[in-house]
N, C-alpha and C positions, 0 to 999 in steps of 0.2 A: 826177570823172574816172574813166573806165572803166579797170580794171586791165590795160592793154595789155601790160605786161611779163610779168605772170603768164600772160596768155592766150597770148602768143607762146611762152613756155617750155613751157607745157602742150601747145600745138599741135605743136611740134617733137617732143616726147617721145611723144605719143599717135599721131601719124601715122606714126611709125617702128616702132611696136610691132605685132606680128602680131595678127590678129583671132582671138581664141580665146574670146570671151565667149559665154555662153549667156543667153538672155532670162531676166530675173529675177535675174541675178547682181549683187550689190551691189558698187559701186566706191567706194573711199575716197580722198579727196583731202586731203592734209595741207598745212596752211598756217599762217602766223603772222600775227597782227593787227599790221599795220604802221601807222606814224603817219598815212599818207594814207588809211587805211581808217577811222580813228577820228574821232569828233566832239569838241566841246569838253569833254565829260565823260570823254574818254580811253578810250572803249570803242566797239566797232563799233555803228553805229546801225542801225535797222530797214531803211532803204533799201540800205545796203551789204550786209546779209545777202542780199538778193535778187540783187544784182549778183554776189556770190561764188557764189551758187547757179547762175548761168548757166555758170560755169566747170565746175561739176560736171556739168551737162547736156552740155556740149561733150565732156567726158571720156567720158561714158556713150555718146554717139552714135559717137564715134571708136572706142571699144573694141569696139563692135558692128559696125564696118565700114560705117557708114551715111554717112560724110562725103562719099564720092565720089558717091553717089546724090543727096545733098542739093545738091551743086554742079551736077551734071549736070541734074537735074530741077527745079532752083530751088525746092526744098522749103524750108519754114520749120518749125522746131520751136516749137510754140506750147504754152504752159501754159494750160490751161483754167481752172485755179484753184489756189490754194495755201493751205494751212492751216499756220500756223507757231505753235509753242508756244515761247516764249522762257523757258528755264528759269533761266538766269543770264547776266549780261553777259560778253562776251569782252573783257578789258582789253588795252590796248596791249602788244605784244610777247608775248602769250600764244599758244602753239601750240594749234591746234585741228584737228579732223578733220571732214570733211563726207562723209556716205555718200549715194550716189545709186543708184537702181535704177528700172527701168521698173515702173509699176503697171498700165499699160494702153496700148494702141495703138489709134488710131481711123483709119479711112479717110475722107478728105475728098472730097466730091463736087466736081467741077470746075464752075465757074460759080455764079452767085448768083441763079438764077431766070430 
């Protein structure tokens, strides 16, 4: 299940904030590992990490004032690749922070040949 409640809260908060971000500025999203995020071993599994990272990307785009252009131009934020190093498990009810920042931006060509 996608974390719709977290997404809704983040969307309301971020879309009301003024755009003051500079490219390369890191943004921190604080969360807590809830039971619906955890697997039978009672920690966040690999797939849920990636879903929660989507929330960080949304926060990043909203903070840079890009959401209106995304909706208007029907753009999509695509991750070309991800490298994840799992240092330790995040157990249920443990608070954690996720930091997101732009590493690069690419222009896409319209059409596919």
